[in-house]
Residue frames as qw, qx, qy, qz and C-alpha x, y, z in Angstrom:
[[0.884, -0.371, 0.011, 0.285, -48.34, 33.95, 11.34],
 [0.222, -0.852, 0.322, 0.349, -44.90, 35.40, 11.76],
 [0.565, -0.135, 0.691, 0.430, -43.30, 32.79, 9.45],
 [0.459, 0.647, 0.565, 0.226, -45.69, 33.76, 6.65],
 [0.037, 0.984, 0.024, -0.170, -44.76, 37.44, 7.05],
 [0.403, -0.594, 0.544, 0.434, -41.07, 36.62, 6.62],
 [0.532, 0.200, 0.730, 0.380, -41.83, 34.66, 3.44],
 [0.299, 0.856, 0.417, 0.062, -43.96, 37.47, 2.07],
 [0.137, -0.922, 0.193, 0.306, -41.26, 40.06, 2.75],
 [0.478, -0.353, 0.663, 0.456, -38.63, 37.90, 1.06],
 [0.485, 0.457, 0.681, 0.304, -40.81, 37.30, -1.99],
 [0.147, 0.958, 0.228, -0.093, -41.57, 41.02, -2.19],
 [0.295, -0.761, 0.398, 0.418, -37.84, 41.84, -2.09],
 [0.510, -0.031, 0.735, 0.446, -37.15, 39.39, -4.93],
 [0.370, 0.719, 0.565, 0.165, -39.97, 40.84, -7.06],
 [0.039, -0.965, 0.015, 0.257, -38.67, 44.38, -6.41],
 [0.415, -0.522, 0.572, 0.478, -35.16, 43.34, -7.46],
 [0.476, 0.260, 0.742, 0.394, -36.46, 41.76, -10.68],
 [0.230, 0.883, 0.409, -0.024, -38.63, 44.79, -11.43],
 [0.125, -0.906, 0.214, 0.343, -35.75, 47.26, -11.06],
 [0.495, -0.273, 0.679, 0.469, -33.42, 45.02, -13.07],
 [0.430, 0.515, 0.673, 0.311, -35.92, 45.06, -15.96],
 [0.097, 0.957, 0.265, -0.061, -36.73, 48.77, -15.69],
 [0.171, -0.896, 0.322, 0.254, -33.09, 49.88, -15.36],
 [0.867, 0.150, 0.355, 0.316, -31.70, 47.68, -18.10],
 [0.546, 0.640, 0.060, 0.538, -28.63, 49.43, -19.52],
 [0.194, -0.893, 0.165, -0.372, -27.96, 51.49, -16.38],
 [0.460, 0.333, -0.724, 0.392, -25.77, 48.82, -14.81],
 [0.651, -0.545, 0.056, -0.525, -28.20, 48.06, -11.97],
 [0.308, 0.319, -0.843, 0.306, -26.67, 46.12, -9.07],
 [0.334, -0.364, -0.826, 0.272, -28.93, 46.03, -6.02],
 [0.267, -0.636, -0.131, -0.712, -31.42, 47.99, -3.92],
 [0.293, -0.114, -0.743, 0.591, -31.59, 48.56, -0.15],
 [0.342, -0.672, -0.472, -0.457, -34.87, 49.30, 1.67],
 [0.236, -0.070, -0.567, 0.786, -35.23, 51.51, 4.74],
 [0.248, -0.673, -0.606, -0.345, -38.70, 52.16, 6.16],
 [0.085, 0.063, -0.386, 0.916, -39.49, 55.27, 8.22],
 [0.177, 0.457, 0.718, -0.495, -42.79, 56.28, 9.86],
 [0.351, 0.687, 0.137, -0.621, -43.65, 58.67, 7.02],
 [0.579, 0.654, -0.348, -0.340, -41.96, 57.18, 3.92],
 [0.941, -0.050, 0.288, 0.169, -40.06, 54.28, 2.36],
 [0.029, 0.835, -0.453, -0.311, -36.48, 54.98, 1.32],
 [0.940, 0.231, 0.210, 0.138, -34.99, 52.98, -1.58],
 [0.181, -0.769, 0.485, 0.374, -31.22, 53.20, -2.18],
 [0.884, 0.449, 0.130, -0.001, -30.44, 52.05, -5.74],
 [0.422, -0.592, 0.521, 0.448, -26.85, 51.16, -6.72],
 [0.760, 0.592, 0.261, 0.051, -26.06, 51.45, -10.44],
 [0.659, -0.043, 0.253, 0.707, -23.06, 51.99, -12.72],
 [0.142, 0.278, 0.307, 0.899, -24.68, 54.85, -14.64],
 [0.015, -0.510, -0.652, 0.561, -26.88, 56.83, -12.21],
 [0.159, 0.302, -0.175, -0.924, -27.63, 59.42, -14.91],
 [0.339, -0.095, -0.764, -0.541, -29.76, 56.90, -16.79],
 [0.247, -0.427, -0.830, 0.260, -31.69, 56.14, -13.58],
 [0.019, -0.510, -0.331, 0.794, -32.41, 59.81, -12.86],
 [0.398, 0.633, 0.593, 0.298, -33.13, 60.83, -16.45],
 [0.238, 0.350, 0.121, 0.898, -33.21, 64.30, -17.99],
 [0.278, -0.428, 0.077, -0.856, -34.46, 66.76, -15.39],
 [0.259, -0.106, 0.808, -0.518, -35.38, 63.84, -13.09],
 [0.685, 0.108, -0.213, -0.689, -38.13, 62.61, -15.42],
 [0.640, 0.116, -0.754, -0.090, -37.05, 58.96, -15.27],
 [0.201, 0.017, -0.806, 0.556, -36.83, 58.80, -11.52],
 [0.439, 0.054, 0.265, -0.857, -40.29, 60.40, -11.15],
 [0.745, 0.117, -0.438, -0.490, -41.78, 57.74, -13.44],
 [0.520, 0.114, -0.819, 0.212, -39.97, 55.03, -11.46],
 [0.099, -0.040, 0.630, -0.769, -41.34, 56.43, -8.18],
 [0.642, 0.079, 0.027, -0.762, -44.92, 56.32, -9.51],
 [0.734, 0.152, -0.615, -0.247, -44.49, 52.76, -10.83],
 [0.321, 0.109, -0.830, 0.443, -43.08, 51.55, -7.50],
 [0.314, -0.007, 0.460, -0.831, -45.97, 53.14, -5.59],
 [0.747, 0.126, -0.166, -0.631, -48.51, 51.40, -7.83],
 [0.715, 0.207, -0.663, -0.084, -46.82, 47.98, -8.15],
 [0.530, -0.004, -0.733, 0.427, -45.63, 47.50, -4.56],
 [0.431, -0.780, -0.383, -0.242, -47.89, 49.86, -2.61],
 [0.542, -0.053, -0.336, 0.768, -44.98, 51.75, -1.05],
 [0.171, -0.901, -0.375, 0.137, -45.97, 54.67, 1.15],
 [0.046, 0.983, -0.145, -0.101, -44.38, 57.87, -0.17],
 [0.906, 0.011, 0.126, 0.403, -41.33, 56.16, -1.81],
 [0.014, -0.943, 0.277, 0.184, -38.10, 58.18, -1.82],
 [0.929, 0.253, 0.053, 0.265, -35.46, 56.94, -4.28],
 [0.219, -0.860, 0.395, 0.237, -31.76, 57.64, -3.75],
 [0.882, 0.451, -0.075, 0.111, -29.28, 56.68, -6.47],
 [0.472, -0.729, 0.438, 0.232, -25.67, 55.80, -5.64],
 [0.628, 0.647, -0.414, -0.122, -22.98, 55.25, -8.23],
 [0.955, -0.205, 0.110, 0.184, -20.89, 52.08, -8.09],
 [0.068, -0.889, 0.393, 0.225, -17.34, 53.43, -7.89],
 [0.072, -0.456, 0.861, 0.213, -15.55, 50.16, -8.66],
 [0.816, 0.161, -0.125, -0.541, -17.66, 47.97, -10.92],
 [0.636, 0.300, -0.710, 0.026, -15.12, 45.12, -10.89],
 [0.065, 0.136, -0.807, 0.571, -15.66, 44.78, -7.10],
 [0.602, 0.061, 0.273, -0.748, -19.47, 44.45, -7.40],
 [0.392, -0.023, 0.919, 0.039, -20.65, 40.85, -7.68],
 [0.537, 0.590, 0.557, -0.230, -23.89, 41.51, -9.61],
 [0.330, 0.838, -0.216, -0.377, -22.26, 43.87, -12.13],
 [0.110, -0.484, 0.833, 0.244, -19.52, 41.31, -12.76],
 [0.472, 0.198, 0.857, -0.059, -22.10, 38.54, -13.24],
 [0.504, 0.754, 0.275, -0.319, -24.05, 40.69, -15.73],
 [0.185, 0.783, -0.475, -0.355, -20.87, 41.53, -17.67],
 [0.260, -0.267, 0.915, 0.153, -19.79, 37.87, -17.86],
 [0.526, 0.425, 0.719, -0.160, -23.26, 36.76, -19.02],
 [0.427, 0.825, 0.016, -0.370, -23.29, 39.46, -21.69],
 [0.041, 0.646, -0.698, -0.307, -19.85, 38.37, -22.97],
 [0.377, -0.026, 0.925, 0.042, -20.91, 34.71, -23.08],
 [0.542, 0.614, 0.502, -0.276, -24.06, 35.59, -25.04],
 [0.356, 0.834, -0.253, -0.338, -21.84, 37.30, -27.61],
 [0.923, 0.325, -0.201, 0.048, -19.84, 34.06, -28.06],
 [0.038, -0.782, 0.571, -0.247, -16.95, 34.56, -25.65],
 [0.692, 0.116, -0.701, 0.127, -14.84, 31.54, -24.64],
 [0.693, -0.665, -0.254, -0.118, -15.56, 30.43, -21.06],
 [0.777, -0.304, -0.135, 0.535, -11.97, 30.14, -19.81],
 [0.359, 0.326, 0.061, 0.873, -10.91, 33.40, -21.37],
 [0.329, -0.698, -0.217, -0.597, -13.91, 35.19, -19.83],
 [0.775, -0.575, -0.256, 0.054, -13.31, 33.57, -16.45],
 [0.712, -0.167, -0.094, 0.676, -9.59, 34.33, -16.18],
 [0.195, 0.496, 0.132, 0.836, -10.11, 37.88, -17.48],
 [0.427, -0.716, -0.163, -0.528, -12.65, 38.77, -14.81],
 [0.819, -0.462, -0.216, 0.263, -10.75, 36.99, -12.03],
 [0.579, 0.078, -0.046, 0.810, -7.74, 39.14, -12.89],
 [0.047, -0.586, -0.166, -0.792, -9.89, 42.28, -13.00],
 [0.646, -0.689, -0.241, -0.224, -11.46, 41.52, -9.60],
 [0.793, -0.278, -0.169, 0.515, -7.99, 40.90, -8.17],
 [0.373, 0.274, 0.038, 0.886, -6.77, 44.25, -9.51],
 [0.291, -0.708, -0.282, -0.579, -9.83, 45.92, -7.95],
 [0.029, 0.455, -0.593, 0.664, -8.39, 45.16, -4.50],
 [0.805, -0.353, -0.073, -0.471, -10.92, 42.70, -3.11],
 [0.490, -0.517, 0.678, -0.179, -9.87, 40.10, -0.54],
 [0.283, -0.070, 0.936, 0.197, -11.04, 37.13, -2.61],
 [0.603, 0.315, -0.100, -0.726, -13.49, 36.08, -5.33],
 [0.425, 0.033, 0.901, 0.078, -15.12, 32.93, -6.66],
 [0.484, 0.387, -0.262, -0.739, -16.67, 32.48, -10.11],
 [0.466, 0.087, 0.880, 0.001, -18.78, 29.54, -11.28],
 [0.470, 0.357, -0.344, -0.731, -20.01, 29.12, -14.86],
 [0.420, 0.047, 0.898, -0.121, -22.36, 26.14, -15.34],
 [0.666, 0.525, 0.181, -0.497, -24.18, 24.84, -18.42],
 [0.854, 0.354, 0.304, 0.231, -23.52, 23.60, -21.95],
 [0.201, -0.815, 0.281, 0.465, -20.16, 25.27, -22.32],
 [0.274, 0.505, -0.688, -0.443, -18.98, 23.01, -25.16],
 [0.178, 0.003, -0.975, -0.135, -20.60, 19.91, -26.58],
 [0.527, -0.413, -0.524, -0.527, -23.91, 18.38, -25.57],
 [0.655, -0.438, -0.556, 0.263, -23.05, 17.68, -21.92],
 [0.188, -0.918, 0.022, -0.348, -23.16, 20.33, -19.28],
 [0.733, -0.081, -0.380, 0.559, -20.21, 21.03, -16.99],
 [0.308, -0.942, -0.123, 0.049, -19.02, 23.60, -14.47],
 [0.595, 0.410, -0.214, 0.658, -15.93, 25.79, -14.71],
 [0.498, -0.828, -0.212, 0.146, -14.71, 27.32, -11.44],
 [0.476, 0.513, -0.188, 0.689, -12.26, 30.20, -11.01],
 [0.537, -0.818, -0.204, 0.008, -11.14, 31.67, -7.69],
 [0.498, 0.386, -0.379, 0.677, -8.42, 33.55, -5.84],
 [0.116, -0.456, 0.363, -0.804, -7.83, 34.88, -2.32],
 [0.037, -0.138, -0.867, 0.477, -10.03, 34.24, 0.71],
 [0.468, -0.247, -0.305, -0.792, -13.83, 33.94, 0.54],
 [0.278, -0.046, 0.796, -0.535, -15.89, 32.87, 3.58],
 [0.310, -0.119, -0.788, -0.519, -18.57, 30.39, 2.56],
 [0.500, -0.540, -0.667, -0.117, -20.71, 30.13, 5.71],
 [0.431, -0.434, -0.485, 0.624, -21.64, 31.83, 8.96],
 [0.015, -0.899, -0.297, 0.321, -22.33, 35.45, 9.85],
 [0.270, -0.554, 0.385, 0.687, -19.15, 36.61, 8.12],
 [0.274, 0.191, 0.775, 0.537, -20.42, 35.19, 4.82],
 [0.083, 0.780, 0.620, 0.038, -23.70, 37.10, 5.17],
 [0.143, -0.919, -0.114, 0.350, -22.15, 40.44, 6.05],
 [0.244, -0.698, 0.436, 0.513, -18.86, 40.53, 4.13],
 [0.327, -0.014, 0.811, 0.484, -19.52, 38.48, 0.96],
 [0.475, 0.455, -0.017, -0.753, -21.46, 39.94, -1.98],
 [0.488, 0.125, 0.848, 0.162, -23.24, 37.48, -4.27],
 [0.403, 0.487, -0.189, -0.751, -24.36, 37.93, -7.86],
 [0.519, 0.152, 0.834, 0.109, -26.21, 35.69, -10.32],
 [0.427, 0.539, -0.183, -0.703, -27.09, 36.05, -14.00],
 [0.746, 0.213, 0.631, 0.030, -28.46, 33.67, -16.61],
 [0.088, 0.514, -0.508, -0.686, -26.85, 33.85, -20.05],
 [0.781, 0.390, 0.427, -0.236, -29.02, 32.56, -22.90],
 [0.051, -0.522, 0.672, 0.523, -26.72, 31.21, -25.60],
 [0.651, 0.276, -0.460, -0.536, -27.43, 29.15, -28.68],
 [0.410, 0.098, -0.904, 0.064, -26.41, 25.77, -27.10],
 [0.524, -0.568, -0.634, -0.015, -28.51, 26.47, -24.02],
 [0.325, -0.901, 0.001, -0.287, -28.74, 28.46, -20.79],
 [0.642, 0.186, -0.462, 0.583, -25.53, 29.15, -18.81],
 [0.491, -0.838, -0.236, -0.040, -25.63, 30.18, -15.18],
 [0.441, 0.489, -0.334, 0.674, -23.08, 32.61, -13.81],
 [0.615, -0.744, -0.257, 0.047, -22.48, 32.87, -10.03],
 [0.398, 0.556, -0.317, 0.658, -20.09, 35.37, -8.51],
 [0.647, -0.703, -0.263, 0.135, -19.01, 35.66, -4.85],
 [0.401, 0.598, -0.232, 0.654, -16.78, 38.56, -3.77],
 [0.599, -0.634, -0.340, 0.353, -15.35, 39.23, -0.33],
 [0.242, 0.882, 0.022, 0.403, -14.65, 42.94, -0.29],
 [0.005, -0.687, 0.501, -0.527, -12.98, 43.27, 3.12],
 [0.449, -0.023, -0.838, 0.310, -12.01, 41.24, 6.15],
 [0.487, -0.730, -0.442, -0.183, -14.38, 41.24, 9.16],
 [0.144, -0.859, 0.239, -0.429, -13.59, 43.57, 12.02],
 [0.801, -0.542, 0.244, -0.071, -12.64, 40.85, 14.51],
 [0.911, 0.158, 0.097, 0.368, -9.87, 39.60, 12.19],
 [0.352, 0.741, -0.127, 0.557, -8.14, 43.04, 12.36],
 [0.537, -0.810, 0.113, -0.206, -7.83, 43.16, 16.17],
 [0.435, 0.553, -0.633, 0.323, -4.26, 42.87, 17.42],
 [0.626, -0.465, 0.449, -0.435, -4.96, 40.32, 20.16],
 [0.142, 0.225, -0.964, -0.019, -3.99, 36.77, 20.95],
 [0.695, -0.222, -0.296, -0.617, -7.29, 34.90, 20.69],
 [0.706, -0.081, -0.686, 0.155, -5.91, 31.96, 22.70],
 [0.340, -0.112, -0.554, 0.751, -5.22, 34.24, 25.68],
 [0.257, -0.329, -0.133, -0.899, -8.33, 36.38, 25.30],
 [0.155, 0.121, 0.797, -0.571, -10.68, 36.17, 28.30],
 [0.257, -0.301, -0.699, -0.595, -14.08, 34.96, 27.15],
 [0.560, -0.663, -0.422, -0.263, -15.73, 34.99, 30.59],
 [0.246, 0.307, -0.530, 0.751, -14.86, 36.81, 33.79],
 [0.485, -0.649, -0.586, 0.025, -16.35, 36.83, 37.28],
 [0.001, -0.725, 0.157, -0.670, -16.43, 40.11, 39.17],
 [0.715, -0.360, -0.526, 0.288, -14.93, 39.24, 42.55],
 [0.239, -0.965, -0.023, -0.107, -13.85, 42.77, 43.47],
 [0.745, -0.453, 0.236, 0.429, -10.19, 41.75, 43.52],
 [0.295, 0.885, -0.267, -0.242, -7.55, 43.78, 41.71],
 [0.819, 0.447, -0.342, 0.112, -4.60, 42.41, 39.76],
 [0.091, 0.639, -0.619, 0.447, -2.17, 43.12, 42.58],
 [0.687, -0.320, 0.481, -0.440, -4.00, 40.85, 45.04],
 [0.972, 0.210, 0.042, -0.097, -3.92, 37.97, 42.59],
 [0.538, 0.644, -0.462, 0.286, -0.21, 38.58, 41.95],
 [0.278, -0.565, 0.625, -0.460, 0.41, 38.25, 45.70],
 [0.883, -0.084, 0.348, -0.302, -1.44, 34.94, 45.76],
 [0.856, 0.474, -0.195, 0.061, 0.63, 33.72, 42.80],
 [0.212, 0.677, -0.590, 0.385, 3.85, 34.65, 44.62],
 [0.590, -0.405, 0.556, -0.422, 2.71, 32.69, 47.68],
 [0.965, 0.164, 0.156, -0.136, 2.10, 29.60, 45.55],
 [0.647, 0.635, -0.360, 0.219, 5.51, 30.04, 43.88],
 [0.141, -0.660, 0.616, -0.408, 7.20, 30.22, 47.27],
 [0.816, -0.193, 0.452, -0.303, 5.68, 26.83, 48.10],
 [0.916, 0.402, -0.015, -0.012, 6.86, 25.20, 44.85],
 [0.629, -0.546, 0.416, 0.365, 10.37, 23.76, 44.81],
 [0.279, -0.146, 0.647, 0.694, 10.60, 23.61, 41.00],
 [0.409, 0.352, -0.113, -0.834, 8.55, 24.43, 37.89],
 [0.080, -0.036, -0.954, -0.287, 7.42, 20.90, 36.97],
 [0.488, -0.328, -0.411, -0.696, 3.71, 20.30, 36.47],
 [0.677, -0.354, -0.641, 0.077, 3.47, 17.86, 39.37],
 [0.409, -0.187, -0.429, 0.783, 5.21, 20.23, 41.75],
 [0.147, -0.147, -0.078, -0.975, 3.05, 23.20, 40.72],
 [0.607, -0.374, -0.532, -0.457, -0.10, 21.14, 41.24],
 [0.626, -0.321, -0.599, 0.382, 1.15, 20.12, 44.68],
 [0.214, -0.056, -0.250, 0.943, 1.88, 23.75, 45.59],
 [0.351, -0.271, -0.280, -0.852, -1.56, 24.87, 44.43],
 [0.685, -0.397, -0.584, -0.176, -3.27, 22.13, 46.49],
 [0.548, -0.216, -0.516, 0.622, -1.11, 22.90, 49.51],
 [0.067, -0.013, -0.136, 0.988, -1.86, 26.63, 49.42],
 [0.356, -0.413, -0.573, -0.612, -5.57, 26.02, 48.79],
 [0.510, -0.513, -0.641, 0.257, -6.00, 25.56, 52.55],
 [0.323, -0.443, -0.231, 0.804, -4.80, 29.13, 53.20],
 [0.165, 0.452, -0.143, -0.865, -5.75, 31.17, 50.09],
 [0.740, 0.514, 0.290, -0.322, -8.00, 30.94, 47.02],
 [0.246, -0.442, 0.704, 0.498, -6.15, 29.06, 44.25],
 [0.624, 0.413, 0.662, -0.047, -8.97, 27.88, 41.97],
 [0.469, 0.870, 0.115, -0.098, -8.35, 30.73, 39.48],
 [0.143, -0.774, 0.565, 0.247, -4.55, 30.23, 39.35],
 [0.938, 0.341, -0.024, -0.055, -3.24, 28.12, 36.48],
 [0.810, -0.264, 0.247, 0.462, 0.16, 26.53, 35.94],
 [0.522, 0.556, 0.233, 0.604, 0.75, 28.79, 32.93],
 [0.149, -0.929, -0.025, -0.339, 0.26, 31.89, 35.13],
 [0.729, -0.636, 0.182, 0.174, 2.72, 30.51, 37.67],
 [0.770, 0.072, 0.286, 0.566, 5.37, 29.84, 35.02],
 [0.288, 0.769, 0.195, 0.537, 4.84, 33.29, 33.49],
 [0.388, -0.905, 0.053, -0.165, 5.23, 34.96, 36.90],
 [0.818, -0.399, 0.236, 0.340, 8.36, 32.89, 37.60],
 [0.652, 0.370, 0.256, 0.611, 9.91, 33.97, 34.27],
 [0.036, 0.892, 0.092, 0.440, 9.13, 37.63, 35.00],
 [0.610, -0.778, 0.140, 0.051, 10.81, 37.36, 38.41],
 [0.819, -0.104, 0.283, 0.488, 13.86, 35.76, 36.82],
 [0.450, 0.635, 0.211, 0.591, 14.07, 38.57, 34.23],
 [0.240, -0.933, 0.002, -0.268, 13.81, 41.22, 36.96],
 [0.756, -0.570, 0.220, 0.235, 16.62, 39.53, 38.90],
 [0.749, 0.205, 0.278, 0.566, 18.81, 39.36, 35.79],
 [0.212, 0.819, 0.148, 0.512, 18.23, 43.03, 35.12],
 [0.458, -0.878, 0.092, -0.104, 19.05, 44.00, 38.69],
 [0.829, -0.310, 0.258, 0.388, 22.27, 41.93, 38.61],
 [0.599, 0.476, 0.236, 0.600, 23.31, 43.62, 35.38],
 [0.056, -0.918, -0.043, -0.390, 22.77, 47.04, 36.95],
 [0.670, -0.716, 0.176, 0.081, 24.85, 46.05, 39.99],
 [0.831, -0.051, 0.287, 0.473, 27.69, 44.79, 37.81],
 [0.415, 0.788, 0.123, 0.438, 27.99, 48.03, 35.83],
 [0.564, -0.147, -0.263, 0.769, 31.01, 50.03, 37.10],
 [0.083, -0.923, -0.314, 0.209, 30.28, 53.40, 38.58],
 [0.502, 0.651, 0.009, 0.569, 31.88, 56.35, 36.84],
 [0.552, -0.467, -0.267, 0.637, 34.38, 58.24, 38.97],
 [0.080, 0.982, 0.121, -0.117, 34.47, 62.01, 39.15],
 [0.735, 0.428, -0.053, 0.524, 37.44, 63.23, 37.10],
 [0.022, 0.807, -0.179, 0.562, 37.94, 66.33, 39.28],
 [0.767, -0.624, 0.083, -0.126, 38.42, 64.32, 42.48],
 [0.146, 0.709, -0.675, 0.140, 41.98, 63.89, 43.70],
 [0.894, -0.053, -0.438, -0.082, 42.64, 60.15, 43.98],
 [0.474, 0.245, -0.607, 0.589, 45.55, 60.66, 46.34],
 [0.275, -0.306, 0.369, -0.833, 43.39, 62.56, 48.85],
 [0.837, -0.160, -0.152, -0.500, 40.72, 59.87, 48.75],
 [0.807, 0.094, -0.551, 0.191, 43.32, 57.18, 49.46],
 [0.220, 0.279, -0.565, 0.745, 44.64, 59.14, 52.41],
 [0.485, -0.256, 0.222, -0.806, 41.21, 59.78, 53.94],
 [0.910, -0.084, -0.151, -0.378, 39.76, 56.27, 53.45],
 [0.465, -0.524, 0.711, -0.066, 41.41, 53.57, 55.57],
 [0.447, 0.325, -0.768, -0.323, 42.65, 50.56, 53.65],
 [0.873, -0.217, 0.141, -0.413, 40.48, 47.52, 54.41],
 [0.489, -0.366, 0.789, 0.071, 41.95, 44.18, 55.16],
 [0.429, 0.347, -0.618, -0.560, 42.27, 42.43, 51.77],
 [0.160, 0.002, -0.987, 0.019, 41.71, 38.96, 53.21],
 [0.208, 0.366, 0.693, -0.585, 38.57, 40.00, 55.12],
 [0.446, 0.480, -0.064, -0.752, 37.06, 41.83, 52.15],
 [0.367, 0.262, -0.792, -0.411, 37.76, 38.92, 49.80],
 [0.055, -0.122, -0.968, 0.213, 36.24, 36.50, 52.27],
 [0.304, 0.441, 0.510, -0.673, 33.08, 38.61, 52.84],
 [0.456, 0.457, -0.315, -0.696, 32.64, 39.21, 49.12],
 [0.269, 0.160, -0.923, -0.225, 33.08, 35.50, 48.46],
 [0.089, 0.259, 0.877, -0.394, 30.49, 34.59, 51.11],
 [0.384, 0.486, 0.221, -0.753, 28.01, 37.13, 49.77],
 [0.433, 0.384, -0.579, -0.574, 28.44, 35.85, 46.23],
 [0.167, 0.015, -0.986, -0.001, 28.05, 32.26, 47.45],
 [0.206, 0.364, 0.705, -0.572, 24.92, 33.12, 49.44],
 [0.442, 0.471, -0.094, -0.757, 23.42, 34.93, 46.45],
 [0.380, 0.257, -0.798, -0.390, 24.06, 31.87, 44.30],
 [0.013, -0.110, -0.959, 0.260, 22.50, 29.56, 46.92],
 [0.290, 0.466, 0.562, -0.619, 19.23, 31.50, 47.29],
 [0.332, 0.397, -0.373, -0.770, 18.88, 32.02, 43.51],
 [0.255, 0.011, -0.921, -0.295, 17.79, 28.38, 43.03],
 [0.615, -0.442, -0.492, -0.428, 14.74, 26.53, 44.29],
 [0.533, -0.654, 0.288, -0.453, 13.94, 26.27, 47.98],
 [0.983, -0.169, 0.073, -0.009, 14.80, 22.55, 48.14],
 [0.768, 0.393, -0.169, 0.476, 18.20, 22.99, 46.52],
 [0.015, 0.740, -0.280, 0.611, 18.98, 26.00, 48.72],
 [0.740, -0.560, 0.210, -0.307, 18.18, 24.07, 51.89],
 [0.977, 0.019, -0.004, 0.213, 20.44, 21.18, 50.84],
 [0.553, 0.547, -0.208, 0.593, 23.37, 23.53, 50.09],
 [0.268, -0.741, 0.265, -0.556, 22.93, 25.38, 53.40],
 [0.901, -0.394, 0.130, -0.127, 22.98, 22.10, 55.34],
 [0.891, 0.230, -0.083, 0.383, 26.28, 21.25, 53.63],
 [0.194, 0.769, -0.257, 0.552, 27.93, 24.49, 54.89],
 [0.541, -0.059, -0.644, 0.537, 30.07, 24.31, 58.05],
 [0.157, -0.488, -0.461, 0.724, 29.14, 27.66, 59.65],
 [0.173, 0.579, 0.532, 0.594, 26.49, 29.38, 57.51],
 [0.032, -0.139, -0.252, 0.957, 25.77, 33.03, 58.19],
 [0.104, 0.572, 0.813, 0.035, 21.94, 32.91, 58.39],
 [0.032, 0.778, 0.220, -0.588, 21.65, 36.69, 58.71],
 [0.000, -0.455, 0.527, 0.718, 23.53, 37.14, 55.42],
 [0.090, 0.196, 0.920, 0.328, 21.39, 34.42, 53.86],
 [0.097, 0.711, 0.637, -0.280, 18.19, 36.18, 55.00],
 [0.033, 0.722, -0.091, -0.685, 19.47, 39.49, 53.61],
 [0.052, -0.229, 0.754, 0.613, 20.35, 37.83, 50.29],
 [0.097, 0.416, 0.895, 0.128, 16.92, 36.19, 50.06],
 [0.081, 0.776, 0.445, -0.439, 15.06, 39.43, 50.88],
 [0.029, 0.637, -0.308, -0.706, 17.06, 41.36, 48.28],
 [0.023, 0.130, -0.846, -0.516, 16.25, 38.66, 45.72],
 [0.315, -0.299, -0.792, -0.430, 13.13, 36.51, 45.48],
 [0.276, -0.209, 0.413, -0.842, 11.93, 37.29, 49.03],
 [0.599, -0.208, -0.705, -0.318, 10.06, 34.00, 49.48],
 [0.510, -0.588, 0.202, -0.595, 8.14, 34.13, 52.75],
 [0.964, -0.242, -0.043, -0.100, 8.36, 30.44, 53.62],
 [0.788, 0.280, -0.266, 0.479, 12.10, 30.35, 52.95],
 [0.052, 0.617, -0.315, 0.719, 12.73, 33.48, 55.04],
 [0.728, -0.511, 0.127, -0.440, 10.74, 31.96, 57.95],
 [0.977, -0.044, -0.149, 0.147, 12.83, 28.77, 57.71],
 [0.550, 0.434, -0.309, 0.644, 16.09, 30.80, 57.80],
 [0.262, -0.630, 0.251, -0.686, 14.89, 32.89, 60.77],
 [0.897, -0.378, -0.008, -0.231, 14.05, 29.68, 62.64],
 [0.876, 0.154, -0.249, 0.384, 17.71, 28.60, 62.21],
 [0.131, 0.707, -0.310, 0.623, 19.03, 31.68, 64.05]]
């Protein structure tokens, strides 16, 4: 059965790990990784002192290859030895070192704080250390030391957290040492994105972003203000004419804010004074250009500014202000609306008043 094969593979991996730990005692053995190919079995051994694994002239590694082939029936085993560059960032090496110190009579808290500080200096994201057993007295207890961030469950824990265990045999009794080290953060935690706004599911409708933006503008033209109730009413009203099921209130508010920012920017550009050419003769320009009537220009500028202010608000407020005017210039109002928000429904209403 398939379940039985998984159990056999797991038991074989544990036996291999125990075998190498016993054979490579003193070499700082940490772990082994298996990679099977059609013609051979590749074993990658990680150790602090790879020279002791290889031996003089490769004698030790040849003996180890023969023993592995006999004990575990590996087909053409190929052993590769990698040196552990930072031993304080390797969970199994740290566990072995702590167990060795405890067997020599080291104090638990001193050992724990020393190795927590060394793991922190090694640059790991986080580490946890548990020492359990008869630490002092006849009753067993557990001392825990930790720092940083260590994921305890899920796929991140399997891929990014290294675990080490070693049993220290002291005079009072056995002491278990567990070490968990998170070497680096998972890849998804480095991405510069807003997870709340990230699209988890999309439907391919063949519509580009510009078409949806046009539909959003049509819904905005129907809304008289930005309240939730009014936006819902505008979405329902426009649902008879266009597709509005994929338009949310947040998208409408965002689009409205962008329009407001564009209008503010355009107003600032219009308000900036134009630089005059220093070489131009001001007297000649005054003679050529006829002087406009001051009262007419002030009146037209005042009306234009008033119309711009009227159409800058919501459609409902604009309609009320226009009804209050004695003789509104609807052509100027239409021009002001088209140069600003250009809301289709509002322009149609103004044209109907002509």
